[in-house]
N, C-alpha and C positions, 0 to 999 in steps of 0.2 A: 688286374690280377686276384684281388680282394673280390670284385664284383662273381668273376667269373666264378671263383671259391664257393660262393654264396650258394648262388645258382645250381651249381652242379649235388652240392648239399644240401637245399633248402630243397629242392625241387621232389626230388625222392619223399622227401619228411612230410611233405603237403602230401602228396601222393596217398603217402602212409597212414596220413589225419585223416582225409577223407575216408579211405578204405575201411580206419577204426570207427568211424561215427557210423557208417553206413552200415558196418556189422552190426554196433550198439542198436542200431533204431531195427534190425532186420530180426534181430535176437529179441529184442521187445515187441517187435508185433508178431512174431512166431508164438512168444509165453500168451499172448491176450488172445480169450477166446474167439470163435469165429464171427463172433457176432458185435466182434469189436470194431469202432472206426479209428484211425489215425487222422488228425486234422493238423497241417500245414499254414502257418499264418507269419506274414510277414510285420507285424504289429509287434511289442514286447509285451510282456506279460499282464493282463490288465489288471486293475485292484480290489473287482468285483463287488462296487460301492452299487446293491439294485436299483439306485433310488438317480445314481446319475452316470450311466454308461455314456461312458467317451468314444466308443466306436460300435458300430451296426454286430459286430461280432462278441461282445464282451455283453451288449443289450440281450445277443441269443444263449451265452451260456449261463447271465443271472438267470434266464426266463427257465430254464431247465434246472436251476437249484433253487429257485425261490417260488413260492406260490399265492396270485392273490386271491381274493375275494371272490372275483370275479371275469371273466376275463373273455376277448373275441374271437373266437375260432375261426380256423383258414376259409370258413364260407364266409366271416363277416359275422356271426350271429351271437347272439350273447349267452355266454355258458355259464353254467355253477362250478366253482373250483375248491376253496376254503367252504366257502358258504354254496347250502344246496339251493336256498332259495331266499327272495327277498320279497320285501311287502312296506308299500307307500299306504301312512296313516297321518292324521291331523288331529295332534290337542289343540285343544280352544280353555283359557284360561281365564276366569272371570273374579274380581275382590268385589266385596262388598262391604258394608261397616261396621260389621261384626260377625262374628262366625254362629251367631245365632239366626243372622238373616240369610246366610251361605247354606245352612243345612235346611232351612225353609225353601232353598230353592234345588236344594236336592230332594227334599222329598215332593216335592212337585213334581218333578222330570220323573221319579219314582212313579206317580201315581199313572203316569201315561203309558205303564206295563199293562194291559188288559188287554181284553178278547182282541184288541186292535190290535196291540202291539206296534204304539209310535216308535218306540226305538228302533224297531226293525225296518221300518219305514227311514228314520234320518241315519240309519246306518252308524246309529249312538252304540260303542261296545262297553265303555263303563262310564260311571263316574263317580267321582268323590271327593269328599273336603277336607282342606288340612285350616283348622281354624277358620281366618273369612276367606278364603280361599275356595272356588270350586275349579274342579277341574273336570274336563268331556275328552273323550277318546274317541273319534268316527274314525271307521274304516275304508271310509270313499272321501279321498281327499277334492275331486272336485264339484261334487255335488251341492244341493241347497240344503241336506240335513242340520248342520251347524245354526243356520241361519233359523230352519221353523224350529229348532229346539229352545233358540234363549228367546224367541217370541215368548213361548210360554213363559220364562220368567224377567221379562221386560218390565215389569212394572216393581220389582224389587229393586230397580235400581241400582246396576253393580255400578262400581265405581271407576271413573276414566282414570287409563294407565297415562302417563306420559312421556315420551322418548327423549330423551339427551344425549347430547353427543358430546364426549369431552376430549380437548386438544390442548397440549403444549410441544414445548422443545425440546422437552430434557423426558427420558424414560418417568413412564409411568405407573409402572405395577407395585414397586416399592411402596410409593406414599398413599397408593390405593389401598394394599393390603394393611398398612396402618389405619388409615382411615374405617375402614370395614374391620378392625377387630379392637379399635378404641372409640367409636360414636355411638350413643345409643339412638341418635338420629338416622342410622343404617339399613333400620327395620323394614322399612317400605320399600328398600331396592329389593326389584323380585328378580329380575335380570342383569346379567354385565359380559360386554362382549365385546373383545379389545382387538382395535384394527391398526395390530402392529405394535410398536412398543411405546407408541409418543400418544393413541388416542384411543379411547372406546366408547362404547355407547351401550345408557345402562336404562330400564324400566322401571319408572317409580308407582306403584299405586297408590290413590288416593293423594290428598294435598303434599308437593314438594317444595314448598318456599322455605322452610325453615331447613329442609335437609340441603338445599341446595346453596344457601347462604353460608351454613356450616362445613358442605364440601368444598367450598371455592376459598374459603378460610384455609381450611386443612392443605389444600393441597397450593396454596399459593406461598402456605410458610419455608422461609429454608429459599427462597429462590428470586432472583430479581425479576423474572417475568411471570407475566400473568396467565392464568391458564382460561384458556377461554370453555364455556360454558353454554351449548347450543340448543335451544327448546327444536327438538326436529318432527312433532305432532302430540296428538293426542289418540288413544283408541280406545274406544266400548271396551274391546276384549281381545285379548291378546290371541293371536291363531299361529301353530308354529306347525309346519312340515315332520315328519318323523317317517325316518328309513330305516325298518328292522331286520336286520341280516341276520340269518339260521347256519351258524357254523354247522358244519357236515360232520357226523360221526365217523368216529372211527380214524381223524386225519391227526398225522402223529408228527414229530419235528424230526429231523435225522439225528437226535440224541435219543431218541425212542419219549418222550415229554409228548403229551395230548397237545393238541392247538385247541386254543379256548378263545372268546369276546376278547377276553381281558389283553392276550398278543396283540388281536386287531386295535385296541382301543391306545393301546401304548404306544405300537405304530404312529396310528395317526395324529396323536397327542406328540409326538417328534415330529413329523413332517409339518404340523403347522408352529412350531417352534424356529425352525428352519425357514431360512431364506432362499432355499434350492430353486433353481426354473422347473417345478415341476409339472407335470401336465394338468390342466384343469385346475390350476392354483386358485382361479376364482370360487368354483365348487368348496375347496377346502375354507378358504374366508368364509364363507356363507353358514358353516356349522357354527351351533348356538352349544350343543354339549356332547359330550357321546359318552355311555355307559354300557358295562358289562351286566347283561342281565340272566335270568332263566339259570343259572350255576353255571354261568361260563357258555352259554348255546348262543346266547342270543347280543347280538352289537344292537345298541340303541341309541339314534343319531338323530339329535335333533336341531333342524334349521333355522334362522331366525329370519326366513323370509321364502316367499314362494318361490323354487327354483328347480323346475323339473328336471333339466341336465345333471343336476348335482349328482345322478345316479355312477356318471363318468368319472367321479373322482375314485370309485371301488373299483371301477375296470382295470385288469393291469396294471394294479397298482401291489409290490408286493407287501407282503406282511413279514413280519419278523419276531420272535421271542421275546419276550417279555423281559426275561430272566437277562438276557443280552444288551437288550435296552437300558436297563438297571445299571449295567456295571459302566455301559458308554452310552452316556445319556448328551454327549456331544460328539457322537460319533465322527471322526474324520478318515482321510484318506488309511493314514498306519492302523487304524484300527480294524478295518475290512481288509489289511494286508496280515497282519499281524496273529488276529485271531477273527475269523473271519465266522458271523453268523451262523445258527446249522437253520438251514433252509427246511422247506416241506414241500419241495419241487418231484419230479419225477428222478434226479439225479443226486446225488451228496458227492463234496469233493473228498477224494478218498485219498488223494496225494498232488499236493500243490511245492513247485519249486523255484528256483530264478527262471527258469525257461520251460515248464512245463509245466501240465494240469491234467488230473485222472478226476473222470468220474464215472461214478460205477450207479447201474439202476438202485432206487433207493429202498424198492422191494423184489428181492431174487427171484420171485419166482414169476415177477413180470416180462413178459417178452420186450425188452428193450435193449439196446447197444449199449455197451461204455463207450468212453472218450478217451481218446488221449491225444491232446493238445501241442505242439510245439511251436513256441513262440520266438521269433525273431530271427525266424529263419532265411539265410540268405537266399538269392535266386539258385547258385550253383548247388548248395544243399537240398534243394527242391526238386532240382534236376536229378541229383542221385535218388533223392527218394521216390522220386518218378517209376525211374529206369531199373531201381530193384523192386518196384511193386512191394513195397513196404507206406507208402502212404494212400490214403483212400479220400480227403479232401483237399485240395489248394485251394486258401484264399487269401489273397485274391488270384482270379485267374491270368492276370495278366504274367504272376510270376509260373506259371508253368507251360510244359512244352505241350503244345495244343495236338500234336501229332500224337501225344498218348491218350487225347480225351475222347469219353464217350457223353458226358451230357456237360451242359456249363447254365447253372443257374444264378437266378439274379433275386436277391433279397427282396422283400418288400419295402414298397416307397415311406419313407420318414419324413417329408416335407416337399415341397416345390417351388420354383422358381416365380413369380408374378412382379406385372406392372401396375401400380396403383395407378391413378390419374387424380389430381388432385381438380375437382369438377368447379372449382372457382375461377380458376385459369381462364383469362378474356378468351383464348381458342378453345381449350378443352373441356371448355364446359357446353361444348355442342357436341350432343349426343352424336349424332350423325358422323362428327371426326372422330370421334373414339372407337365407333364403329370401324371405318375406314384405316384406321390404324391396325386393328384387329386382324382385317380381313387383310393388309399389306404382309401381315408377320407369317415367317414362309419357317414353320417350327421345326420341319423337317429337314431344313439346311440351318436351322438354328443348333441341333445334336448334334450335326455333324460337326460341327467348326468348334464346338465345347470338347474339355478333356471327359472322359470319364464315363458310364453307361447312363443313360439318360432314356424316358420313354415321354410320349406325348402324353399331356397334361389333358384332362376332359373341361369345360367350360363350369364347371359344377364350383358352388362356395364350400362345400365339402369335403373330409378327406375319403378316398375310394375306397373301394373293398369292404365299407360296412354293412348294416343293414340297414339304411336308411340312404346310401351313397343314391345320388338322384342318373350321373355319368350323364349328366348335361353336355348336349353335342357344342364342340367349338363351332366358331366361325370359317369357312375353309378358306383355305389362301386362293386369293383373286386381288391379283394387281391391275388388270383393269378396271374390273367393276369399283374398287376402291379410289383409283382415279376420277373416275368420273363422279363418285360422290362427292369429292371434292369440288370437282368443275361445276356438278350441280346447284354446290351450297355457294357458287361465288368463285370459289378460287381454284382458278385453273391452272396450268404449268407453263410457265416461260419460256423464254427462248433456252436457257438456260437449265431448265428440268424442275424450280422451283414453283411451290405452290403461293400463287400473290391472291390475295384478297384486294378490296379500292387503295387501303393506306400503306399493305404494308406484306410481309412474308409469312410462310406459316413456319414458325420458329419456336422451340419450348427449349426446357433443360431436362433431364434426364441425372435425378439423384442416384448416384452409387455406392456400394458400403465399399471402402477401401480398404485393400491386402489380402484380396482374394480373385485368384487368377478366374475363376468362375464368372463370378460375378463382372469382371474385368472384361473378358472376351464376348461375354452373350450382350452387355451393353454398346460394344465396340459393332459387333454382328448387326445388333437391333439398330444403330443409326447408318450403318451400310442401308440395310433393307428399308427402312420409313425414307431414306434418301431417293431413294427408287419412288418411290409413291409423291415425292418434291417436297418432302418435311426436312428441315436445318435444327436438328438435335443437339447440343451440346452437351457433353458430359462434366458433371459437377461429381467430387468425390467425398465421402463422409470419412471424415480419420481414422473412427471408432464408433463401436456404440452408441457412449452416451450421448456423443454430438448427432449421430443419426436420426436418436429420438428426439432429442431435442427440438430439430428440423420438425417432426415430423408433427410434435404437441401443437408447436406453433403456425402448423400448414405452411411450412418456409419451403416448399417446391412446386415443381410444374408434376411432373412424375416420379416415381423413385423405383430402384427394384428393388424388389423384397424375398425372404426366405418366408415361406408359411410353413410352420411347425403344423404336422397333422394332429389333431386330437377326437380323444372318442369322445365329442358334446355335441350338440346341436344348438347351442346358442352362439347366434350373430347379433346381440343385441348390441354393442360396445361397439362393433364395426360400423353397423348401418345407420342407426335411429338418431333422427334428427336428433334430441339433447343430448346427444355426445359430437354435434358436429361444430360447435363453437373452440376457440382455441382454447389446448389445455386438454380436450376431451379428445375418446378413440378413434369418434369415425374422421378420420386424415381426410377421406375422398370426399366430404362435405354433401353427401348425398343425406335431401331431405324431401321427405314425402311421406304424409299422413298414412296411406293406405298401408306401404310396407312398416311404417311404425306401428300398426296393430298386429300385421304379420310376424313382426318381430314380437312384439309384447307377448303374443300367445304362444308362438313356440318356445318361448324361455320361460311359459308356466305350464307346458304341457309336461307330465309326468308318465304316462302314457310311452313306451317306445313304442309300440305296436303303429300308435297312430302319428308317431315322429314323419315318417316317411311322407306322407300326405301332405303336412304344414310344410313341409318343406318343398316340396313342388309348386305347391299355393306362393311360397315367397319369392323362387327364383322364376315364376314366371311372372312378375313385377318388377324381381330387381334387375337379373339380368339383359333383361333389354334396354338399360341403361349404360350396359357395358363401365360397371366403375372399376373394373379392373381385366386383365389381359393375363390368363394362366398358360406359362410358357411349357415347362417340362420338370414331370420329377426324375430323382436322382437314386439311384440302385448302386448296392455293391454286388460284384459277380463271381461266384466261386466255380470250382471246376470240379469233377468228379472224373477215376480215371476207369478204364475197361473192367468192367463184374467188381473192384473193388470193393462199392462199396453195398454189394449186393444187391440183385434183381425186385427184391421187394422192396427196399427202401426207396428205390430212385424211381423205378418205373412209374409209381403212384403221382408224382411231383411234375408237375408241368406250371410255366411260369415263373412263378414267384415262390421260395421254397424260406423253411426256416429250421435249425437245428429240432425243433422240438417235432417238428413232420419228421423228422428222421428217427427221432427215440419214439415217441407218443405214438399209436396209433389214432388216427380221428373218428372220432363218433358226433356225431351229427343227431344232436338232444338238445335243442334250444330249450332254454329256461323259462319260467313264467312267475309274470308275478304273481303273489296271490293276494287277491283282492275282498273277497269273501270270508270271513271270520267268523268263526261262530258263535253267535250270541252269547256274553259273557253275564249274568243278570246280577244287580248289585246284592249285597250282603248286609 
């Protein structure tokens, strides 16, 4: 009886609640301008940490609010954002016995400016002395100008500079700062670069014996474990690549304050202190120093080594205001929730509640839509919104009534799934066997068997959709040809369908990250497909990320299923260079080829983005025929738009993958170019 009364009384209340909700949403929808878009999402309201988005939706929302220095546009080209141009140069520093000799070297270089003007030939932009130090700046980073200029002053005998690495098991910074403040021997230390909290490298000009002895004594004081000081080498001059990014005039934060190079400097210093899993973390590690120059209009970044892909660290990396970062030097999740930082993007946060977020155009005169995001929306509420035409975009599309939809859109891929082979394995070391396994892999069958939206991945080593993407074709599925390859190598199939050599079956293990449905189903399907080839594959599961990383470092796997995160970088040296093939290195596959090593080194030293595609094609022409990995598929999220709700102009131009930014910001394809020829500046 009680249950019956509850149902009788509760059902009308439920209907009334739903009707009330629909009325509220409908009212809010009609109050917004025609150019507004209502988006319903299943996920909870996001934190909006622009550096650590947990979902694709959060990533795209923060991309509307915050702006990087440079960005990749919808065509995959490098575009200006807060910075309107960038340039590479190199600084060359040498030290002499005294200030008089350094001045003599400067005067000798100045004498080269005559009718012939050798400075122009060398691309030498400026020269100056500070005590016994001579600083030269060259506008060409890859030429021979620096070497030719140094030949003019070689007989003045610049002092060698020694590079020392300092390591210990406890944090080093505090003891280091104390030594630098108190020791009279610290003056010869010209550069300091911290590699994490427990290690640093220093550059010492001239004799370093007394300095190193005193430094060791100072750092060992008060600790039971000795500090390790290792001489890494000596150089005649110090050569440092420099990246200058010019801040675009007229850019403002949403609170009205101008964007400056100091904001960019403080942002990147903040990111270098954090251990967040940022893209292009390796490029951030190579930064020696960051400076705001030219009255806050130029970010001057000095790197400790030649590393062309370092440019990628400044692409699609949001910049935050200095004032906010000063108040939140150790910003965490609650800081972004309670007091979100002002952005400089196309949209500002107008309202933020427990289950909704409203973004409005930062510049009202711009033709950009407003966004109303509703979070934690149930499937039932989604259906009501669609039926009442009070929603424009449903994300993900699985929550939508497909009879009401006009278009389904897919987000760009952020990663792909690959199989990495251990070429040290007694079976998998055979290149033709790896090729046969690739040929026996039916990607279409895999995509149909696993959950979510997947797309075929090409065979390239690099992310798709970028200006340097090669779109290398993958090995087509051909099971009969794959079986024939094994037979030609002396591994025909027996009566049970197993491929056998002279003494054993074709058998190996596949290491799989545990706890993920996608990984498990993919691995199980691969086992079935490769069994039809004649291979016996046993699955092993790594319980967590640290266990998987340890197995990879120790090369204790036959084959492994991995997620490959896409980054704006063309550096592949850590993954394939023979110097990284030993235990503990990052060349887990074990490829070791001298010609490939040279191509990898040349690629990592390439600073000109326009020349990157050619170098990538040369590398892949040598590496891909070795079949070091098997690319499977990329992952996408799916959203849906309703008939006419988002406006024809907003959706008709979109095809394939899409982003919220494409809905909000008109596409203008004007690739930026690096500035490589600077006006000659004569010495004073």
